[in-house]
C-alpha positions, 0 to 999 in steps of 0.5 A: 659657710661653715668654714667662714669663707665667702663664695662668688660664683659665676655659673654663665647663664646655661648653669644658673638655674641648675646651680640654683636648684642644687643649692635650693631656694635660700642661699646660705649666707655668703654665698653669692651665685650669679651668671656673669660678673661685670666687674671681673677686675674687682672680683679677682681683686678681693679674691683669696682663691680663684677656681677657674676653667682654663682657657687661654684668655682666662689664664692670661687674666689669671697671671695678671691678678696673681692670685692662687688659682685651682684650675678646672679644665673643661673636658667639652673643648676640642684636643683637651687644650684646657688641660694642656693649659692647666698643666703649663701652670701646675708644672711651674707651681703657679696653680693647682688642678682638679679634674672635672670628673673628680670636682664633685668629690675633690674640690671643695676639699682642695680649696679648704686646704689651700685656703689653710695653707698660706705659704702654698697660696703665697707660692702659687700667687707669686709663681703665676704673677711671674708668668704675667705679660701686661705689656703684650697687647702693645708688644704685639700691635707694635710688632703687626705695624712693624710688619705694615711698615716693612710691607710699605717700603 
């Protein structure tokens, strides 16, 4: 990449061939395109910036990762819930958002701008990390067990 960055791009199986055709047969140095990343934890760990959709499960992971994020909500979901999810983070200065319809024109510029702004990345990372709930699964399990215990009594 001209700006000296590396790109790891997970397309999903439906879009892999399309993306590869758009980029060309020979990928430029520093770009890896794949349909699936088996060790997403490692991908998050090495990322300087994450660009992602805004599903609830993914947002939970991103909060735990504590990295700066640009969200591109999918327009193909019920009730536009990914935009609502994204705005919950944007309003807390924990992420930035680019609308899907604008991504082709503005996403790269948004990424490069954020990569050039260390202070903004640090603020986003701190704020999204502050939203993480690493004990949520345990807390939910404890509440479910309490319900079962109450029913038996």
